[in-house]
N, C-alpha and C positions, 0 to 999 in steps of 0.2 A: 292429750298433754298431761304428762304426770307433775303433780301438784308438789313442789318442794316445801319441805318444813321450815318453817323460821329456825334459824340458828343464830348464836353469837356473832357470826361473819356476815350472813346476808340481810339481816333485819335491823330496821331503826325501830324506835319507840316515837309514836304520834300520839299526844294526848291533846284532846280538842275541849275547849270551853269548861275546863273544870273551874268555875267562877263561884264566887261566893254566893251572887244571886241565882245563877242557874241550878246550883247545886238543890236549893229549895224546891226544883220543879221535878226532882227524881224521886218519886215515890214507891217505884218497882224494887229497890234494891236499898237496904237499910244504909242511911246516910255514912255511917262511921264506917260501914264496911266498903263502900265507895272510895271513901277517903284513903283507908288503909291500903286498898288495893291500887290507887293511884300511885301513893308514896312508893310503894313497892315496884310499880313500873318504872317511876322516874330513879330509884335507886340502882335498879337493875342497869338501867343506860349508864348511869354515873360510874357505877361499881365496876363493870364489866367493859367500858369503853365503847358502848354502842351509840350512835347517833340519837339524839332527842329534840324530837320538833315540838314546840308548845304553841297553842294559838288561843286566842281570845277574841271575844265579838262584843264591840261596843262596852268597854269597861267603863265608861263614865254616865252609864244608863242603869237599869235595874240588874242587868246581869252582873255587874260589879267586877272586882278584879279578880285574878287567878287564887286559886287556895294559896295562902302565905306559906304553907309547908313546901311547895315547889320551889319557890325562891332560896329556901335553906337548903333544900337537897342539891339543886341545879342552877346555881345563881348565873351561870353563863347562859344556859339556854332559856333562863327567865328572861333576862335581859334581851335577848335576841328573840324572843317570841314574837310571832305574826299578830300585831293587832289590827284584826278586820273591821272596817267600818259598819259592816252590817250585810255583808254576803252571807246567805243562809248556807249553801253548798261550800264549805271552804275550799273545796278542788276548784272553784270556779275564782277564787281569789289567786292571782298569778302569784303573788308572793308567799303564800301558803305553799302551792303546789311545787314552784320552785324549791322552796325550802326542802321539801320532802326528797323531790327528784336529785337535788344536789347533795344528799347523803350518800350518793353513789350506791345506795343498797336496794336490792330488788324485791324485798319483803317488808311490809310496814304492818308492826303491832300496832293496832289502834284502839282507843278508848274515847267516849266522848259523852258529854251531857248537854243534850239529851241522846238517847239512844236513837230516837226515831227522826229528830231533826237535824242534829249535830254530827252523829255518826255514821249512819246507814247512807247518805247520799255522798259524802266524798269516799267512804271504803268502796261502794260500787263503783263510783268514777276512777279511783285509782286501778280497781281491777280491770275496768273497761279499757285503760291506756296501757294494761299490760303487766301491771304490777301484781304482785301476790299480796294479800292482805289477809290478816288474822285480826279478828275484833274480839275484845276482852269484855265479855258481858256483865261481869260484875265489878268493873270500874266504870262501868257505864249506868245510866238509869233513866228511867221516862216516868211521866205523870202517872201510868196504870201499868199493871201487869200485862192487860191486853195490848197496849200500845207497844210495850216491848215486843211481845209476841208477833205482831203485825211486822216490826222492824226485822227481827230475826227472819221470819220468812222471805221478806224482801231481798235481805242481804244473802241468805242461802241462795235464793233464786239467781242472785247477781255474780254468784262465785266468790264469795266472801266466806272464809272459815270462822265457826265461833267458838270460843273456848273461854276458860275461866283463867284467873290470874294464877292461881296455884298449879293448875294444869300446865300452864306454858311455862312457869319457873321449873317443874320438873322434866319438862321436854328440852328445855335449855340446858339444864345441869347436865344430863347425859349420865355422868355418874357423881353422886355426892362426894365422893372422896377425892376428886379432881379439884383443883385449884379454883376453876370457876364455880365447880359444885358445891364448894364451900362456902363461897361468897354468897351464892344463891340461897343456900340453906340458911345463913344467918338472916337474909334479907326475909325469907320466908317465916322463920321464927319469930323476928322481932314485929314485923307488920302484919301479918296474917294470922299465924297460929295462937299468938298471943291475945288475941281478941276475944272477947266474950267472958 
């Protein structure tokens, strides 16, 4: 079966557990980079009319609330976020999986904290159900680089494509001079290229 690339028409953005507490556990990628890339993905969805699904786990425990920036960028998606009571693989939470299915999209662009526990299982589960999944590795992170590496191998064996935020944005832009391309270039410049 030929894999279809993500596009503005077939993809939804899915951000998993980018919470204030869980972010402290992601040491494999610089936290400011994870935050910038996560903002870029949320802005991509909002600015280009793509569905955006947000989920969190046990917000009233050490995981804490979602990144405040997500509420500012995408207030509707933030208000509609799936608050899971503790289900580890969020695809096993019917409310989350249904929110993804109900986007009507066939391709999910996913990122999550942590890569090994919060991103890999639902990404693989979605592929097993027949969806295509692209995992954004630099809007995700794990306690160690080795942990990330094991998660990457597991996802690739499960049929998940891995990429970076910048590569995804360029792939979706197709042409920087198009209307969509110019919007994406602005996001890229403001959130990613301005870092450091």
